[in-house]
C-alpha positions in Angstrom: 31.1 -14.7 -142.9 31.3 -13.7 -146.8 27.4 -14.3 -146.7 27.1 -11.6 -143.8 29.2 -9.0 -145.7 27.0 -9.6 -148.6 23.8 -9.4 -146.8 25.1 -6.0 -145.3 26.0 -4.6 -148.8 22.6 -5.8 -150.2 20.7 -4.0 -147.2 23.1 -0.8 -148.2 22.3 -1.0 -151.9 18.7 -0.8 -151.2 18.9 2.2 -148.8 18.9 4.6 -152.0 15.0 3.3 -152.3 14.3 3.4 -148.4 14.1 -0.5 -148.1 17.1 -1.0 -146.3 15.4 -2.0 -143.0 13.3 -4.8 -144.5 12.6 -7.4 -141.6 13.7 -10.2 -144.0 17.1 -8.9 -144.7 17.6 -7.6 -141.0 16.6 -11.1 -139.9 19.0 -12.9 -142.2 21.7 -10.5 -141.1 20.7 -11.7 -137.4 20.8 -15.3 -138.2 24.4 -14.9 -139.9 25.8 -13.1 -137.2 24.6 -15.7 -134.6 26.5 -18.2 -136.2 30.1 -16.6 -135.9 32.3 -17.4 -133.3 35.2 -15.2 -132.2 37.7 -16.1 -134.6 35.2 -15.3 -137.6 33.9 -12.1 -135.9 37.9 -11.2 -136.3 38.2 -12.4 -139.8 34.7 -10.5 -140.7 36.0 -7.2 -139.4 39.8 -7.7 -141.1 37.7 -8.6 -144.4 35.2 -5.6 -144.5 38.3 -3.3 -143.3 40.6 -4.8 -146.3 37.4 -4.4 -148.8 36.5 -0.6 -147.6 33.0 -1.8 -146.6 33.3 -1.5 -142.9 30.9 1.6 -142.9 27.8 -0.3 -144.3 28.7 -3.4 -142.4 28.7 -1.4 -139.5 25.6 0.1 -140.2 23.7 -3.2 -140.7 25.2 -4.8 -137.6 24.0 -1.8 -135.4 20.9 -1.6 -136.9 20.1 -5.3 -136.5 21.4 -5.2 -133.0 19.0 -2.4 -132.3 16.0 -3.8 -133.6 16.2 -7.5 -133.3 18.8 -7.6 -130.3 21.6 -9.4 -132.3 24.6 -10.3 -130.4 27.3 -8.4 -132.1 30.9 -8.6 -130.9 31.8 -5.2 -129.1 35.6 -5.4 -130.4 34.4 -5.9 -134.1 31.9 -2.8 -133.6 34.9 -0.8 -132.4 37.1 -1.8 -135.3 34.6 -1.2 -137.8 33.8 2.1 -136.1 37.4 3.1 -136.3 37.7 1.7 -140.0 34.5 3.4 -141.3 35.3 7.0 -141.4 38.3 6.5 -143.5 36.4 4.7 -146.5 36.0 6.5 -149.5 32.1 6.1 -149.9 30.2 7.0 -146.7 26.8 5.3 -145.7 24.9 8.8 -145.9 25.9 9.2 -149.4 23.9 6.4 -150.5 20.9 8.6 -150.3 22.4 10.4 -153.2 21.8 8.3 -156.3 24.7 10.3 -158.3 27.2 9.9 -155.7 26.2 6.2 -155.4 26.4 5.7 -159.0 29.8 7.5 -159.5 31.4 5.7 -156.7 30.3 2.3 -158.2 31.5 3.5 -161.7 35.0 4.5 -160.3 35.4 1.2 -158.7 34.9 -0.5 -162.2 37.4 -1.2 -164.8 37.2 1.1 -167.8 35.5 -1.3 -170.0 32.9 -2.3 -167.5 32.2 1.3 -166.9 31.2 1.8 -170.6 29.2 -1.3 -170.6 27.3 -0.2 -167.5 26.8 3.2 -168.7 25.3 1.9 -172.0 22.9 -0.4 -170.1 21.8 2.7 -168.0 21.1 4.4 -171.2 20.0 1.8 -173.4 18.7 -1.1 -171.4 17.2 -4.2 -173.1 13.9 -3.9 -175.2 12.3 -6.7 -172.9 13.2 -4.5 -169.8 11.8 -1.2 -171.8 8.4 -3.4 -172.7 7.9 -4.4 -169.0 8.9 -1.1 -167.3 7.2 1.3 -169.5 4.4 -1.1 -170.9 5.5 -0.4 -174.7 3.7 -3.1 -176.7 4.8 -2.0 -180.2 8.1 -1.1 -181.7 6.9 2.7 -181.8 6.1 2.7 -178.1 9.3 1.2 -177.4 11.1 4.1 -179.3 9.1 6.5 -177.5 9.9 4.8 -174.2 13.6 5.3 -174.8 13.2 8.7 -175.5 11.0 9.6 -172.3 13.8 7.3 -170.2 16.4 9.9 -171.7 14.6 13.1 -170.9 13.7 11.8 -167.3 17.6 11.0 -166.7 18.3 14.5 -167.9 16.0 15.9 -165.5 17.1 13.9 -162.7 20.8 14.7 -163.3 19.8 18.5 -163.9 17.9 18.7 -160.7 20.4 16.8 -158.6 
């Protein structure tokens, strides 16, 4: 049950980059759903509702059912469909990076927010070397400046 929720959230997180419907992830959801009995389906719905993840779970289950013919308990679909609109973050908002990031930040404790923001602005030198092909200290510094300007352009463009 928890693995199914995790798989659905993983799929949801990749929606921003347009990779939510990769076959391997949908097939994982299909296999995990096939293992649930009626008691676990009910527990799955209750867990998703309690943690406000009914919308991404509903989206993953309906997509998997449509594309792979996964057998999904209709009572669970109804329960998730009833809860999903009341959640603070909607599935369609996953396509807007700013909304996606802001929602995630609001759910973090204050200290963790600051650490996350710092890592976004100043990722590790190893990451910068790999991402930007920076091979010297000067090129790493240039990569950080470039990253900041690119980030500002994204924020201003929306």
